[in-house]
N, C-alpha and C positions, 0 to 999 in steps of 0.2 A: 526434375526440370525437363519440360518437353522441348521438342525441336524448334518450336516457334519462339521460345523465350531466349533473350540474350542478356548476359550479365553486364550491367552498367557499372556497378561498384561491388567489390567483394571484400568483406571484412570478417570472413568466417573460417579461413583456411586453418589458422592456428587452433581454433576451437574444434574443428573436425579432427585434426591430428590427435588432440588430447582426449576427446570424448567418444569418438566412434567405436574404438575398441572396448572402452568401458561399457558402453551401451550394449554392445554385442555380447559381452560376457555376463551381464546382468540379465539373464534370460528367464528369471522367475523360478528356476528349478531349485529345490532344497539343497543346501550345501552342508547342512549339519543340523543337529537337534540337541535339545537338553531336556532331561527329565527332572521335574521339580515337584516338591510336595508342598501343598498349601491347603488352606481352609476351603471347604465346599459345602453346599447345602443351603436350603432356605431356612435358616435359623437365626437366632439372636447373635449379635456380635459377642465373641468369646465362647460360644457354645457350638461352633461349627465342628464337623468331623473333618479329618484330613484325608485327602486323596492325592494320587500322583497324576501329574499332567505332563503332556509332551509339548514342548515349544519348538517349532520349526524355524530355522533361519534360512530365509529365501531372498537372496540378493535380487534387486530390481534396478536396472539401468535403462534410462530412456533419453535419447537426444531428440528433442522436439524441433521440427522445422515446419513452419506454417506461414502462409502469406497473410500480410496485413491488408491486402486487397485495396479497395477504393478509399480507405482511410490512411493509406501509407504516408501521405503528405503530412498528416498530423505528427506521426512519430519521427519522420525525417526532420520536421521542423524542430522537434526537441533537440535533436543532435546539433542542429544549426543555431540553437539558441533563440528560436522563434516560437510563438504560440499561435497556432492556427485553429480556426473553427470553420463551420460551414453554415451558410445561410440559405433558407428556402426562398426562391425567387417569387413564389406565390404568396405565402403568408408572412414572410419576413422573419420567421423564427430562426434564431442563431443557436447552433449547437456547439458546445464545448464540454466534453470531448466530442470530436467531429462525428457526424453521421452522414453516410453517403446519400440517404434518402430521407425526406421529411416524414416524421411520424404523425403529423396532424392528419386525422382520417379524411378531412375534406380535400387534402392535397393529393391523395391517392399515390403515395410513394414518389412524389416529385423529386427528381435528382437535385441535389444541393450544389451550391457554389462556394468556393474557398474564400475565406476572409482572414486577414491577420488581426489578432486581438492584442490589446495591451496587457502587460504582465502585472495586472492588479485586479482586485475584486473584493468580495466580502464573504464572511463565513455564513453559509446557509444552515449547516448543522455540523455536529462533531461528536466524536466518541473519545473518551480518555482511556487508553489501553494500559492496564496494569498487569495483564498477562497476555500471552500470545502463543502462536505456534513456535516450534523449536528454532526456526530460522530467524525469528525476530526477538528472541528472548533478551539478547544482549543490548537491544535498543530500547528496552523498557525504561521508564514509562514514556509513552509518546502520545501525541494528539493526532488522531486521524480525522480529517475534516472533509466536508464537501464545500467547495468554494465556488461561488457564482462569479465567473470572470466578467469584468466590465464589458458591456455590450452583448453578453450572452444571456440566454433564457434558461439554460440548464446549469447543472453544477458539476464541477470537476473533483473527483476524489484525489486527495493530496495530503501529505504529511505537513502539519503546521509546527514549525520549530518555535515552541514557546513553553513556558511553565504550564502544567496542567491546571493550575489555579488561576491562570490569567488568559482565558479564552472564553468567548461568548458569541452567540448568534448576532450577526450584524457587524462584527468586528472587521475593520478594514485591513487587508493584507496585501503584500507585494509578492509576486511570484519570482523566485530565483532559480537559476540553472546551476547544477553542479558542474564542477570542472571536468570530470570524466563522464561522458554521456554515451548511452548505448541504444537509445531509441525506445525508452520505456517510461512509464509514469514516475518511476523513482529518479528520473533525471532532473525532476523539478521538486521544489518544496515551497512552502509559503512562510512568510514572517510577518508578524503584526506591524502595522505602521506605528511608529513611536508616538507617545503622547496621548494615547487613548485610555479612557477609564471605563470600567464596566457600567452599563446603564442600570438604573434602579430596578428595572424589570427583569434583569438577568436572573433566570431561575436558580442557577448555582450560587451566585454571589448574594442574592437576596435571602437565601436560606442558610442560616448559621449552622444548623444541624448538618445539612448536606456538605458544606465546606469542611466542617469538623470531620465528618466521615471520610471525605476525600483525603484530607491530610493524614488521617490515621492509616488509610489503605496505602497511601504513598510511602509511609514509613515502612510498611511490610514489604513493599516492592524494593525499596532501598536495601533492606536487610537481605532479601533474596539475592539481589545482584552482588552484594558484598560477599555473601557466602558461596555463591555458585561461580562467579566470574572474577571476584576481586575488584569489582567496579564500585568506586565510592560515590557518595552523594555529590561531592564536588565535581567528579568526572561527568556525572549525569548532567549537572547544571551547565557545564562547559559546552555540552552538545547543543544547547539552546541558542548558542551564538552562531549566526549564519556562517557556514563553512566556505562559502565562495560564491562567485557570481555565475 
């Protein structure tokens, strides 16, 4: 932080005490190694020759701190339980997530203005996640969607709390705020508006084979969760109930 900046609100001291030393110690130098023997060579499976390999264990610790710059109000709004976007005063395009300047080439990076948006929208597109990086494995399966917030022209990446078999493009959703918020997109999630049914043109629901394949793959994910974490199917389904406002 430079001499010109002044702290307005500080919610990081406990984090610094806990993580600064950890980040300092994780300096990327090898702390140990292991020699293993395993298959090697460009051959058929089962016909490989064995060789010895060295595996190096290299701890890495990083404490990131970076400014959210001119879109800071969007993330502060999440903490406050409000959803903000930005509007271009020239072309009227509304961005959510917020952009500090308009991306319309004819506007020539026109600075935008802040607007508060309603906590509602519709699903623009989505992915059903049956596998993920290590940090999100226990949360499988989940729906990751892009939701077009009412009044906005762009789409917001957000988790949709619903059964993977009950989501479709155009589905109306409400935006909810988690009880504990830290100023990140995970502070919010979407839930479908009750009483909706999939339209006939929904690709997933109109294709019996696709739905059968999805249910089969979901079963494999449930088996994985049970074996790896002891998480049952019932526990997974419980997650699809909105956890808070």
